[in-house]
C-alpha positions in Angstrom: 9.4 73.4 23.2 10.1 77.0 22.4 7.7 78.3 20.4 10.3 79.7 17.5 11.3 75.7 16.9 8.0 75.5 16.7 7.5 77.9 14.3 10.8 76.7 11.9 9.2 73.0 12.8 5.9 74.0 10.6 7.6 75.9 7.8 9.7 72.7 7.3 7.1 71.3 6.7 4.5 73.0 4.9 7.9 73.1 2.8 8.2 69.5 2.5 4.6 69.0 0.9 4.8 71.9 -1.3 8.1 69.8 -2.7 6.2 66.4 -2.4 3.2 68.5 -4.0 5.0 69.7 -6.8 6.7 66.6 -7.7 3.3 64.4 -7.9 2.1 67.0 -10.3 5.3 67.4 -12.3 6.6 64.1 -12.7 5.9 61.5 -15.1 4.4 58.8 -14.9 6.0 56.8 -17.5 4.6 56.5 -21.1 1.2 56.0 -22.0 0.4 53.0 -24.0 2.7 52.3 -26.4 0.7 51.6 -29.4 2.0 48.9 -31.9 0.0 49.9 -35.1 2.8 52.4 -36.3 4.5 50.3 -38.6 7.5 52.6 -39.1 8.3 52.5 -35.4 8.1 48.6 -35.2 10.3 48.2 -38.0 12.7 50.5 -36.7 12.6 48.4 -33.1 12.9 45.4 -34.7 16.2 46.6 -36.4 16.6 47.7 -32.6 16.0 44.0 -30.9 18.1 42.2 -33.4 21.3 44.1 -32.7 20.6 44.7 -28.7 18.1 41.8 -27.3 17.8 38.9 -29.9 21.2 37.5 -28.9 19.6 36.6 -25.4 15.5 37.0 -26.1 15.9 35.1 -29.3 15.8 36.1 -32.7 12.2 35.0 -32.7 11.1 37.1 -29.3 10.9 32.8 -28.0 13.8 33.6 -25.2 16.2 31.2 -24.1 15.3 27.0 -23.2 13.7 26.4 -19.9 13.4 30.3 -19.0 11.5 29.1 -15.9 14.2 27.2 -14.3 16.9 29.2 -12.3 20.7 28.0 -14.3 23.4 26.9 -11.5 24.6 30.6 -10.9 20.5 30.9 -9.0 19.5 33.2 -12.5 16.6 32.7 -14.8 17.4 32.2 -18.4 16.1 35.2 -20.1 12.7 35.1 -20.9 10.1 35.1 -24.0 8.7 38.2 -25.5 6.4 36.4 -27.0 2.5 35.4 -26.2 4.3 33.0 -24.4 6.3 35.0 -21.5 5.0 37.1 -19.3 6.0 40.4 -21.0 2.4 41.4 -21.8 1.5 41.3 -18.3 3.3 44.3 -17.2 2.6 48.1 -18.0 4.7 49.7 -20.2 6.2 52.4 -17.6 7.4 49.1 -16.1 8.9 47.6 -19.1 10.1 50.6 -19.9 12.0 50.7 -16.4 13.9 47.4 -17.0 15.1 48.1 -20.5 16.5 51.0 -19.0 17.6 50.7 -15.7 17.5 46.6 -16.0 15.7 44.6 -13.5 15.8 46.5 -10.5 15.5 44.7 -6.8 12.5 46.0 -4.8 10.9 47.8 -7.7 10.9 45.7 -11.1 12.1 42.4 -9.4 11.6 40.9 -6.1 13.7 41.8 -3.7 17.2 40.2 -3.2 17.1 39.1 -7.5 20.1 39.3 -9.4 19.6 39.3 -13.6 21.4 38.9 -15.9 19.6 41.7 -17.4 21.3 44.9 -18.9 20.5 48.6 -17.9 20.3 50.4 -21.6 19.5 53.6 -20.3 23.4 54.8 -21.7 22.5 52.1 -25.4 19.2 53.5 -26.0 17.4 56.9 -26.4 14.1 56.2 -24.6 12.4 56.7 -28.4 14.5 53.3 -29.0 13.2 51.5 -26.4 9.4 52.5 -27.3 10.3 51.6 -30.9 11.6 48.5 -29.1 8.4 47.5 -27.4 6.3 48.6 -30.2 8.0 45.7 -32.5 7.8 43.0 -29.3 3.8 44.0 -29.1 3.1 44.1 -32.4 3.5 39.9 -32.3 0.8 39.8 -29.7 -2.4 38.4 -30.3 -5.3 41.5 -30.2 -6.4 39.8 -27.1 -3.2 39.7 -25.8 -2.4 43.3 -26.7 -5.5 44.2 -25.1 -4.9 43.0 -21.8 -1.7 44.5 -21.6 -3.2 47.4 -22.7 -5.8 46.9 -19.7 -2.5 46.6 -17.4 -1.3 50.0 -18.6 -3.8 52.2 -18.1 -4.7 50.8 -14.9 -1.3 51.3 -13.6 -1.7 55.4 -14.6 -5.1 56.2 -12.9 
């Protein structure tokens, strides 16, 4: 290999490494813990939830019946968002991603998974998504909220 190609190769590697380092230090890692203590945010989230989420996930966050059993089309019904569901098992950044982008196989869903969950990125702002999550989380008992907070903070580190 010529010396010129070797120099260009190393320059290329250095540029890629610098870009990767810059990306990792400047990218946002997702929201910090969304705290449901702000009652104004919770009330805003309740209204947004009623207009955009309740039709599938239930007016009382109860989800669709038999949400763990596949429907004839192979998809799962909408899960509950109260303490009986699994929403609280996920960190806030993942919950925001699910609302913004729907369930993305390989990222927020198993590979090959197909879901009826729509993407809301063109419907709801980030602040509105945080308000909805604040409303959902306001229904959880303190132990469940504490467990979800721990999951969220662990994923950020």
